[in-house]
GUKELUM-736053 format. One record per residue (C-alpha): x, y, z; residue in three letters. Coordinates in nm, 4 decimals, always signed. Layout:
# residues N
+----------+----------+----------+------+
!        u !        v !        w ! resn !
+----------+----------+----------+------+
!        X !        Y !        Z !  Ala !
...
+----------+----------+----------+------+
This chain:
# residues 296
+----------+----------+----------+------+
!        u !        v !        w ! resn !
+----------+----------+----------+------+
! +13.9622 !  -0.9744 !  +2.6803 !  Met !
! +13.7302 !  -0.9215 !  +3.0257 !  Arg !
! +13.8121 !  -0.5743 !  +3.1789 !  Arg !
! +13.9734 !  -0.5361 !  +3.5551 !  Arg !
! +13.8455 !  -0.2925 !  +3.8209 !  Ser !
! +14.0968 !  -0.0564 !  +3.8938 !  Arg !
! +14.2292 !  -0.1573 !  +4.2090 !  Leu !
! +14.3121 !  -0.5112 !  +4.0130 !  Gly !
! +14.5062 !  -0.3469 !  +3.7617 !  Leu !
! +14.7374 !  -0.1563 !  +3.9881 !  Ile !
! +14.7809 !  -0.4788 !  +4.1992 !  Ala !
! +14.8145 !  -0.6696 !  +3.9000 !  Gly !
! +15.1139 !  -0.4616 !  +3.7372 !  Ala !
! +15.2879 !  -0.4129 !  +4.0699 !  Ile !
! +15.3061 !  -0.8278 !  +4.0338 !  Val !
! +15.3569 !  -0.7946 !  +3.6484 !  Ala !
! +15.6151 !  -0.5690 !  +3.7468 !  Leu !
! +15.8607 !  -0.7470 !  +3.9113 !  Gly !
! +15.6898 !  -0.8413 !  +4.2387 !  Gly !
! +15.7172 !  -1.1371 !  +4.4147 !  Ala !
! +15.4559 !  -1.4538 !  +4.3630 !  Ala !
! +15.3147 !  -1.5938 !  +4.6970 !  Ala !
! +15.4889 !  -1.9706 !  +4.6827 !  Asp !
! +15.7985 !  -1.9497 !  +4.6348 !  Ala !
! +15.9315 !  -2.1132 !  +4.2696 !  Pro !
! +15.9643 !  -2.5085 !  +4.2671 !  Arg !
! +16.0949 !  -2.5099 !  +3.9202 !  Ala !
! +16.4412 !  -2.3517 !  +3.7283 !  Asp !
! +16.4551 !  -2.1288 !  +3.3980 !  Phe !
! +16.6935 !  -2.3317 !  +3.1531 !  Val !
! +16.6674 !  -2.1402 !  +2.8852 !  Gly !
! +16.4770 !  -1.9776 !  +2.5792 !  Arg !
! +16.5225 !  -2.0180 !  +2.1907 !  Tyr !
! +16.3676 !  -1.8187 !  +1.9879 !  Val !
! +16.2620 !  -2.0555 !  +1.6428 !  Trp !
! +16.2443 !  -1.8657 !  +1.3549 !  Lys !
! +16.0918 !  -2.0081 !  +0.9911 !  Gly !
! +15.9656 !  -1.8781 !  +0.6729 !  Ser !
! +15.6810 !  -1.9592 !  +0.4765 !  Gly !
! +15.3224 !  -1.8674 !  +0.5476 !  Pro !
! +15.2854 !  -2.2301 !  +0.7077 !  Glu !
! +15.5128 !  -2.1235 !  +1.0023 !  Phe !
! +15.4035 !  -1.9930 !  +1.3406 !  Gly !
! +15.0523 !  -1.9981 !  +1.5472 !  Gly !
! +15.1950 !  -2.2923 !  +1.7782 !  Phe !
! +14.9876 !  -2.4098 !  +2.0234 !  Ser !
! +15.0856 !  -2.7485 !  +2.1588 !  Ala !
! +15.4079 !  -2.9672 !  +2.1853 !  Ile !
! +15.4480 !  -3.3132 !  +2.2823 !  Asp !
! +15.7790 !  -3.5329 !  +2.2581 !  Phe !
! +15.8385 !  -3.9105 !  +2.1441 !  Thr !
! +16.1371 !  -3.9667 !  +2.2827 !  Asp !
! +16.3463 !  -3.7387 !  +2.6346 !  Asn !
! +16.2744 !  -3.3481 !  +2.4759 !  Gly !
! +16.4581 !  -3.4572 !  +2.1687 !  Met !
! +16.2138 !  -3.5727 !  +1.8785 !  Thr !
! +15.8870 !  -3.3119 !  +1.8917 !  Phe !
! +15.5499 !  -3.2616 !  +1.7174 !  Val !
! +15.3997 !  -2.9005 !  +1.7292 !  Ala !
! +15.0762 !  -2.8218 !  +1.6350 !  Val !
! +14.9954 !  -2.4632 !  +1.4651 !  Ser !
! +14.6343 !  -2.3107 !  +1.5052 !  Asp !
! +14.5803 !  -2.3444 !  +1.1700 !  Ser !
! +14.6361 !  -2.7227 !  +1.1582 !  Ala !
! +14.9140 !  -2.7517 !  +1.0208 !  Asn !
! +15.1543 !  -3.0290 !  +1.2299 !  Ile !
! +15.5407 !  -3.0097 !  +1.2311 !  Phe !
! +15.7610 !  -3.2935 !  +1.3573 !  Trp !
! +16.1022 !  -3.1963 !  +1.4503 !  Gly !
! +16.3783 !  -3.2661 !  +1.6662 !  Arg !
! +16.5720 !  -2.9962 !  +1.8888 !  Leu !
! +16.9482 !  -2.9444 !  +1.9436 !  Glu !
! +17.0180 !  -2.9016 !  +2.2937 !  Arg !
! +17.3557 !  -2.7677 !  +2.4482 !  Gly !
! +17.5361 !  -2.9161 !  +2.7771 !  Lys !
! +17.2901 !  -2.7625 !  +2.9869 !  Ala !
! +16.9869 !  -2.8958 !  +2.8356 !  Gly !
! +16.8595 !  -2.5754 !  +2.6974 !  Ala !
! +16.7601 !  -2.5721 !  +2.3137 !  Val !
! +17.0237 !  -2.4197 !  +2.0781 !  Thr !
! +16.8613 !  -2.5407 !  +1.7490 !  Gly !
! +16.5604 !  -2.6918 !  +1.5444 !  Val !
! +16.5340 !  -2.9713 !  +1.2396 !  Glu !
! +16.1937 !  -2.9649 !  +1.1348 !  Val !
! +16.0376 !  -3.1282 !  +0.8175 !  Asp !
! +15.7780 !  -2.9640 !  +0.5828 !  Pro !
! +15.4529 !  -2.9207 !  +0.7810 !  Pro !
! +15.1638 !  -3.1717 !  +0.7218 !  Ile !
! +14.8514 !  -3.0643 !  +0.6598 !  Arg !
! +14.5418 !  -3.3549 !  +0.8529 !  Pro !
! +14.3039 !  -3.4237 !  +0.6521 !  Leu !
! +13.9260 !  -3.4492 !  +0.7236 !  Ser !
! +13.6912 !  -3.7131 !  +0.6982 !  His !
! +13.6049 !  -3.6156 !  +0.3469 !  His !
! +13.9483 !  -3.6674 !  +0.2514 !  Gly !
! +14.0173 !  -3.2960 !  +0.1646 !  Thr !
! +14.2599 !  -3.1275 !  +0.4121 !  Pro !
! +14.1495 !  -2.9529 !  +0.7228 !  Val !
! +14.0436 !  -2.5577 !  +0.6267 !  Glu !
! +13.8941 !  -2.2394 !  +0.7565 !  Asn !
! +13.7278 !  -2.2459 !  +1.0435 !  Pro !
! +13.7597 !  -2.6214 !  +1.1234 !  Met !
! +14.1288 !  -2.5652 !  +1.1393 !  Asp !
! +14.1780 !  -2.4230 !  +1.4888 !  Asp !
! +14.3771 !  -2.6368 !  +1.6498 !  Ala !
! +14.4823 !  -2.5931 !  +2.0160 !  Glu !
! +14.6003 !  -2.9389 !  +2.1658 !  Gly !
! +14.7737 !  -3.2412 !  +2.0936 !  Val !
! +14.8826 !  -3.5861 !  +2.2526 !  Ala !
! +15.0637 !  -3.8809 !  +2.1205 !  Ile !
! +14.8518 !  -4.1959 !  +2.2063 !  Gly !
! +14.9266 !  -4.5562 !  +2.2057 !  Thr !
! +15.0631 !  -4.6831 !  +1.8862 !  Gly !
! +15.1894 !  -4.3708 !  +1.7539 !  Gly !
! +14.8047 !  -4.2485 !  +1.7505 !  Leu !
! +14.8293 !  -3.8726 !  +1.7203 !  Leu !
! +14.5120 !  -3.6850 !  +1.8600 !  Tyr !
! +14.4462 !  -3.2897 !  +1.7884 !  Val !
! +14.2174 !  -3.0800 !  +1.9997 !  Ser !
! +14.0006 !  -2.8263 !  +1.7796 !  Tyr !
! +13.8034 !  -2.5255 !  +1.8836 !  Glu !
! +13.5643 !  -2.3186 !  +1.7310 !  Thr !
! +13.4341 !  -2.6358 !  +1.6243 !  Trp !
! +13.4940 !  -2.8471 !  +1.9275 !  Asn !
! +13.5959 !  -3.2106 !  +1.8474 !  Arg !
! +13.8795 !  -3.4435 !  +1.8675 !  Ile !
! +14.0533 !  -3.5516 !  +1.5396 !  Gly !
! +14.2820 !  -3.9205 !  +1.5464 !  Ile !
! +14.5548 !  -3.9915 !  +1.3038 !  Tyr !
! +14.8001 !  -4.2244 !  +1.2113 !  Glu !
! +15.1110 !  -4.1886 !  +1.0244 !  Gln !
! +15.2107 !  -3.8730 !  +1.1940 !  Asn !
! +14.9090 !  -3.6871 !  +1.1292 !  Gly !
! +14.8472 !  -3.7955 !  +0.7506 !  Arg !
! +14.6315 !  -4.0341 !  +0.7481 !  Val !
! +14.3067 !  -3.9418 !  +0.8968 !  Trp !
! +14.1523 !  -4.2378 !  +1.1358 !  Val !
! +13.8374 !  -4.0745 !  +1.3482 !  His !
! +13.6494 !  -3.7624 !  +1.4995 !  Glu !
! +13.5340 !  -3.7172 !  +1.8550 !  Ile !
! +13.2496 !  -3.4967 !  +1.9130 !  Trp !
! +13.1633 !  -3.5233 !  +2.2904 !  Pro !
! +12.8264 !  -3.4291 !  +2.4074 !  Lys !
! +13.0046 !  -3.1843 !  +2.6695 !  Pro !
! +13.1887 !  -2.9428 !  +2.4286 !  Phe !
! +12.8899 !  -2.8562 !  +2.2248 !  Phe !
! +12.8705 !  -2.6537 !  +2.5377 !  Asp !
! +13.2117 !  -2.4387 !  +2.5192 !  Phe !
! +13.1945 !  -2.0908 !  +2.5094 !  Val !
! +13.3445 !  -1.9391 !  +2.1698 !  Val !
! +13.6755 !  -1.9209 !  +2.1676 !  Asn !
! +13.7097 !  -2.1346 !  +2.4965 !  Gly !
! +13.7618 !  -2.4792 !  +2.3562 !  Gly !
! +13.9949 !  -2.7553 !  +2.4742 !  Ala !
! +14.2770 !  -2.5890 !  +2.4826 !  Glu !
! +14.4856 !  -2.8457 !  +2.7225 !  Ala !
! +14.4985 !  -3.1930 !  +2.5872 !  Leu !
! +14.6966 !  -3.4872 !  +2.7789 !  Ala !
! +14.7235 !  -3.8893 !  +2.8135 !  Ile !
! +14.7716 !  -4.0512 !  +3.1239 !  Asp !
! +14.9889 !  -4.4026 !  +3.1813 !  Ala !
! +14.6686 !  -4.6150 !  +3.1094 !  Glu !
! +14.5806 !  -4.4637 !  +2.7598 !  Gly !
! +14.2898 !  -4.2152 !  +2.9344 !  Ala !
! +14.2574 !  -3.8721 !  +2.7487 !  Leu !
! +14.2298 !  -3.5742 !  +2.9158 !  Tyr !
! +14.0771 !  -3.2547 !  +2.7822 !  Ala !
! +14.0234 !  -2.9190 !  +2.9458 !  Met !
! +13.8573 !  -2.6125 !  +2.8557 !  Pro !
! +14.0324 !  -2.2242 !  +2.8116 !  Glu !
! +13.7037 !  -2.0771 !  +2.9645 !  Arg !
! +13.4463 !  -2.2430 !  +3.1789 !  Pro !
! +13.0987 !  -2.3091 !  +3.0475 !  Ile !
! +12.9694 !  -2.0570 !  +3.3395 !  His !
! +13.1037 !  -1.7628 !  +3.4766 !  Gln !
! +13.3233 !  -1.8661 !  +3.8048 !  Gly !
! +13.2998 !  -2.2365 !  +3.7645 !  Asp !
! +13.6271 !  -2.4388 !  +3.8488 !  Gln !
! +13.7963 !  -2.6077 !  +3.5746 !  Ile !
! +13.6084 !  -2.8894 !  +3.4296 !  Pro !
! +13.8409 !  -3.1860 !  +3.3167 !  Val !
! +13.6977 !  -3.4269 !  +3.0561 !  Tyr !
! +13.8045 !  -3.8065 !  +3.0323 !  Arg !
! +13.7937 !  -4.0501 !  +2.7666 !  Met !
! +13.8338 !  -4.4147 !  +2.8880 !  Lys !
! +13.7270 !  -4.5754 !  +2.5895 !  Gly !
! +13.4069 !  -4.4385 !  +2.4360 !  Asp !
! +13.2727 !  -4.2673 !  +2.7510 !  Asn !
! +13.3784 !  -3.9377 !  +2.8517 !  Trp !
! +13.3573 !  -3.8295 !  +3.2370 !  Asp !
! +13.4755 !  -3.5601 !  +3.4634 !  Val !
! +13.6460 !  -3.7076 !  +3.7340 !  Pro !
! +13.7486 !  -3.3858 !  +3.8966 !  Phe !
! +13.7837 !  -3.0139 !  +3.8745 !  Thr !
! +14.0715 !  -2.7999 !  +3.9011 !  Leu !
! +14.0219 !  -2.4586 !  +4.1151 !  Arg !
! +14.0143 !  -2.1633 !  +3.8295 !  Arg !
! +14.2173 !  -1.8258 !  +3.9853 !  Asp !
! +14.1495 !  -1.5138 !  +3.8944 !  Gly !
! +14.1746 !  -1.4671 !  +3.4621 !  Asp !
! +14.4204 !  -1.7879 !  +3.4426 !  Trp !
! +14.3434 !  -2.0079 !  +3.1848 !  Ala !
! +14.4184 !  -2.3542 !  +3.0640 !  Pro !
! +14.6338 !  -2.3646 !  +2.7733 !  Val !
! +14.8348 !  -2.6857 !  +2.7779 !  Gly !
! +14.8661 !  -2.9903 !  +2.9806 !  Ala !
! +15.0789 !  -3.3460 !  +2.9913 !  Asp !
! +15.1591 !  -3.6202 !  +3.2124 !  Phe !
! +15.4916 !  -3.6295 !  +3.3450 !  Gly !
! +15.7165 !  -3.9062 !  +3.3799 !  Pro !
! +15.5921 !  -3.9221 !  +3.7702 !  Asp !
! +15.2267 !  -3.9794 !  +3.6351 !  Gly !
! +15.1241 !  -3.6413 !  +3.8251 !  Arg !
! +14.9372 !  -3.3812 !  +3.5703 !  Leu !
! +15.0888 !  -3.0939 !  +3.4671 !  Tyr !
! +14.8697 !  -2.7761 !  +3.3625 !  Leu !
! +15.0184 !  -2.5019 !  +3.1349 !  Leu !
! +14.8230 !  -2.1367 !  +3.2352 !  Glu !
! +14.8200 !  -1.8106 !  +3.0873 !  Arg !
! +14.7216 !  -1.4642 !  +3.1618 !  Asp !
! +14.7535 !  -1.1479 !  +2.9837 !  Tyr !
! +14.7891 !  -0.7675 !  +3.0430 !  Trp !
! +14.7284 !  -0.5411 !  +2.7718 !  Gly !
! +15.0592 !  -0.3366 !  +2.7107 !  Leu !
! +15.2429 !  -0.5189 !  +2.8762 !  Ile !
! +15.2411 !  -0.9068 !  +2.7949 !  Gly !
! +15.1409 !  -1.2774 !  +2.8654 !  Phe !
! +15.1836 !  -1.4438 !  +3.2243 !  Met !
! +15.2862 !  -1.7909 !  +3.2612 !  Thr !
! +15.2709 !  -2.0373 !  +3.5433 !  Arg !
! +15.2851 !  -2.4231 !  +3.5466 !  Val !
! +15.0856 !  -2.6407 !  +3.8138 !  Arg !
! +15.1634 !  -2.9675 !  +3.9471 !  Arg !
! +14.8524 !  -3.1886 !  +4.0282 !  Ile !
! +14.8830 !  -3.5097 !  +4.2423 !  Thr !
! +14.5880 !  -3.7797 !  +4.1730 !  Leu !
! +14.4780 !  -4.0669 !  +4.3696 !  Asp !
! +14.2573 !  -4.2361 !  +4.1850 !  Gly !
! +13.9785 !  -3.9322 !  +4.0639 !  Asp !
! +14.0774 !  -3.7475 !  +4.3534 !  Arg !
! +14.3144 !  -3.4686 !  +4.3783 !  Val !
! +14.5536 !  -3.4646 !  +4.6353 !  Val !
! +14.7734 !  -3.1734 !  +4.5673 !  Ala !
! +14.7989 !  -2.9002 !  +4.3429 !  Asp !
! +15.1389 !  -2.6880 !  +4.3713 !  Glu !
! +15.2464 !  -2.3765 !  +4.1432 !  Val !
! +15.5905 !  -2.4427 !  +4.0404 !  Leu !
! +15.6679 !  -2.1261 !  +3.9057 !  Phe !
! +15.4920 !  -1.8042 !  +3.8062 !  Glu !
! +15.6666 !  -1.5552 !  +3.5475 !  Thr !
! +15.5948 !  -1.1530 !  +3.5770 !  Arg !
! +15.4271 !  -1.0026 !  +3.2284 !  Ala !
! +15.5724 !  -1.0066 !  +2.9600 !  Gly !
! +15.8909 !  -1.2209 !  +3.0373 !  Gln !
! +15.7710 !  -1.4721 !  +2.7907 !  His !
! +15.5475 !  -1.4787 !  +2.5189 !  Asp !
! +15.2325 !  -1.6274 !  +2.4690 !  Asn !
! +15.3081 !  -1.9636 !  +2.5506 !  Leu !
! +15.0550 !  -2.2582 !  +2.4736 !  Glu !
! +15.2069 !  -2.6405 !  +2.4821 !  Gly !
! +15.3985 !  -2.8065 !  +2.7282 !  Leu !
! +15.5559 !  -3.1425 !  +2.7198 !  Ala !
! +15.7065 !  -3.2948 !  +3.0526 !  Val !
! +15.9956 !  -3.5269 !  +3.0845 !  Trp !
! +16.2962 !  -3.6265 !  +3.2493 !  Arg !
! +16.6226 !  -3.5359 !  +3.1618 !  Asp !
! +16.9664 !  -3.7661 !  +3.1815 !  Ala !
! +17.0369 !  -3.7044 !  +3.5446 !  Glu !
! +16.7182 !  -3.7890 !  +3.6386 !  Gly !
! +16.5412 !  -3.4160 !  +3.6691 !  Ala !
! +16.1509 !  -3.3359 !  +3.5424 !  Val !
! +16.1772 !  -3.0718 !  +3.2947 !  Arg !
! +15.8916 !  -2.8533 !  +3.1248 !  Leu !
! +15.9106 !  -2.7832 !  +2.7570 !  Thr !
! +15.7042 !  -2.4901 !  +2.6220 !  Met !
! +15.6088 !  -2.3343 !  +2.2987 !  Ile !
! +15.4793 !  -1.9911 !  +2.2505 !  Ser !
! +15.1636 !  -1.8977 !  +1.9916 !  Asp !
! +15.3031 !  -1.5982 !  +1.7839 !  Asp !
! +14.9129 !  -1.5657 !  +1.6430 !  Asn !
! +15.1492 !  -1.5089 !  +1.3273 !  Phe !
! +15.1639 !  -1.1124 !  +1.4160 !  Leu !
! +15.5146 !  -0.9712 !  +1.3378 !  Pro !
! +15.5497 !  -0.8353 !  +1.6923 !  Thr !
! +15.5531 !  -1.2008 !  +1.8788 !  Gln !
! +15.7946 !  -1.4742 !  +1.8615 !  Arg !
! +15.7920 !  -1.8707 !  +1.8452 !  Thr !
! +15.9404 !  -1.9552 !  +2.1654 !  Glu !
! +16.0713 !  -2.2669 !  +2.2935 !  Ile !
! +16.1130 !  -2.2473 !  +2.6651 !  Val !
! +16.2764 !  -2.4949 !  +2.9436 !  Asp !
! +16.2293 !  -2.5200 !  +3.3269 !  Tyr !
! +16.4187 !  -2.7872 !  +3.5386 !  Arg !
! +16.1931 !  -2.8873 !  +3.8458 !  Ile !
! +16.3991 !  -2.8677 !  +4.1524 !  Arg !
! +16.3012 !  -3.2190 !  +4.3311 !  Asp !
+----------+----------+----------+------+
């Protein structure tokens, strides 16, 4: 991580240890479930998406394994259990399983007809798969992705209601830049808009909600204290950003390393945020599934 000034460290620590964020939260915590699995494939979850309203999910590990499963939820909607199928190892264009260093998967989105889009770091590209990830269809190597900084590729991936694919890098190409939002419509890529970048907050997950808005999961990190999480809601008018709100922001260490975001509507009509954490395959971290409910 980049070093901070002493003053910045002190100010950040005050917020991290319980200071209030500048904006009042617009989302309420619903619950946290620590998902415990076994085997060398389990863990490192960097992305999540749903095929229905908050139950059947796909999660992608940063070692490229694709997990399909179903969440069990209690009366309040908090996750109480997870049922998961054996992981699927996606294939490369050679027809062989993806291997290191080509396996650094970071984002996932379910497209039209069940196509599965997975973004990869290190070798920055997007893989497209059928049959839940078992069949390789195509790989996209967008020219703008060639300039991504090392370990700062497209972690946030989302598909809008018209089927356009959006990708955001974790780190800007140039220090101080805003967050570029890359969009693929048909075979063409453009940058329809950019988003502000606040301090060291980094985009790590995204999804379009049932309300048509773009939701962005961001992460910051404070050594010896832990990860900070926040979610922004972006309202668009065509290619213009008309509103950009922080729905909630956590103190450091409140959650683990939340990297994946899925947005859905519950039976009462409320928009919900479900996030999953990347434990980096370390015994000192946890795989958490965390839910928040938006108030309005």
